[in-house]
C-alpha positions in Angstrom: -93.4 -71.9 139.9 -91.7 -70.1 137.0 -88.7 -69.3 139.2 -88.3 -73.0 140.2 -88.4 -74.2 136.6 -86.4 -71.3 135.2 -87.0 -68.9 132.3 -87.0 -69.9 128.7 -84.6 -67.9 126.4 -84.6 -69.4 122.9 -83.5 -73.0 123.3 -82.3 -72.4 126.8 -83.8 -72.7 130.2 -82.0 -70.3 132.6 -82.4 -69.6 136.3 -83.6 -66.4 137.7 -80.1 -65.4 138.7 -78.9 -66.1 135.1 -81.8 -64.1 133.7 -80.9 -61.1 135.9 -77.3 -61.3 134.7 -78.4 -61.8 131.1 -80.8 -58.8 131.1 -78.0 -56.5 132.2 -75.6 -57.8 129.5 -74.9 -55.1 126.9 -74.9 -57.6 124.0 -78.3 -58.9 125.1 -79.7 -55.4 125.3 -78.3 -54.6 121.8 -79.8 -57.8 120.4 -83.2 -57.0 122.0 -83.1 -53.4 120.5 -82.2 -54.8 117.1 -85.1 -57.2 117.2 -87.5 -54.5 118.2 -86.1 -52.1 115.5 -86.9 -54.9 112.9 -90.0 -56.5 114.1 -92.0 -53.4 114.9 -91.5 -51.8 111.4 -92.2 -55.2 109.7 -95.4 -55.6 111.6 -96.5 -52.0 110.9 -95.8 -52.5 107.2 -97.7 -55.8 107.1 -100.8 -54.3 108.8 -100.8 -51.2 106.7 -100.3 -53.2 103.5 -103.0 -55.8 104.5 -105.6 -53.2 105.3 -104.8 -51.0 102.3 -106.8 -53.2 100.0 -110.2 -53.0 101.8 -109.7 -49.3 102.6 -108.8 -48.6 98.9 -111.8 -50.6 97.6 -114.0 -48.7 100.0 -112.7 -45.2 99.4 -111.4 -45.4 95.8 -113.6 -48.0 94.1 -113.2 -46.4 90.6 -109.4 -46.7 90.8 -109.5 -50.2 92.1 -111.9 -51.3 89.3 -109.5 -50.1 86.7 -108.8 -53.0 84.3 -105.1 -53.8 83.8 -105.0 -57.1 81.9 -108.3 -58.2 80.3 -110.8 -58.4 83.1 -108.2 -58.3 85.8 -108.4 -55.1 87.7 -106.1 -53.3 90.2 -107.9 -54.7 93.2 -107.3 -58.3 92.1 -103.6 -57.6 91.4 -103.3 -55.9 94.8 -105.0 -58.9 96.5 -102.6 -61.3 94.8 -99.6 -59.1 95.8 -100.6 -59.6 99.4 -99.6 -63.3 99.1 -96.2 -62.3 97.8 -95.8 -59.7 100.5 -96.6 -62.2 103.2 -94.0 -64.7 101.9 -91.4 -61.9 101.6 -92.0 -60.6 105.1 -91.9 -64.2 106.4 -88.6 -64.9 104.6 -87.1 -61.8 106.0 -88.1 -62.7 109.5 -87.0 -66.3 109.3 -83.5 -65.3 108.0 -83.1 -62.7 110.7 -84.4 -65.1 113.4 -81.7 -67.6 112.4 -79.0 -65.0 113.0 -80.6 -63.8 116.2 -80.8 -67.4 117.6 -77.0 -67.8 117.0 -76.4 -64.5 118.7 -78.7 -65.5 121.6 -76.8 -68.8 122.0 -73.5 -66.9 122.1 -74.8 -64.4 124.7 -76.3 -67.2 127.0 -73.0 -69.1 126.8 -71.1 -65.9 127.8 -73.4 -65.2 130.7 -73.0 -68.8 131.9 -69.2 -68.4 131.7 -68.7 -70.4 128.6 -66.8 -69.5 125.5 -67.8 -66.4 123.6 
């Protein structure tokens, strides 16, 4: 059924023949590699940062209980920083995804024989 309806690439529905041509395109392959080179490290960073708090609280409770401002300790500041980190990672991804969408549209148009 997927072949009859076509594959989805971004905003486009393409046929199996177009998909095969697209997957062989050097620009498409480079775009795919760029996305992987960006998404994998961002994901690893996010996961490591996210789990650093519970691990730190478990293994280094004395350090994490260190008061920084009044009764606010390092653990609270680290927890608050996770909100900022999430928004920053999201902003980075959204800005890159906009560029990738434009590039994907250009590549699909090229594969379909349209203007590059």
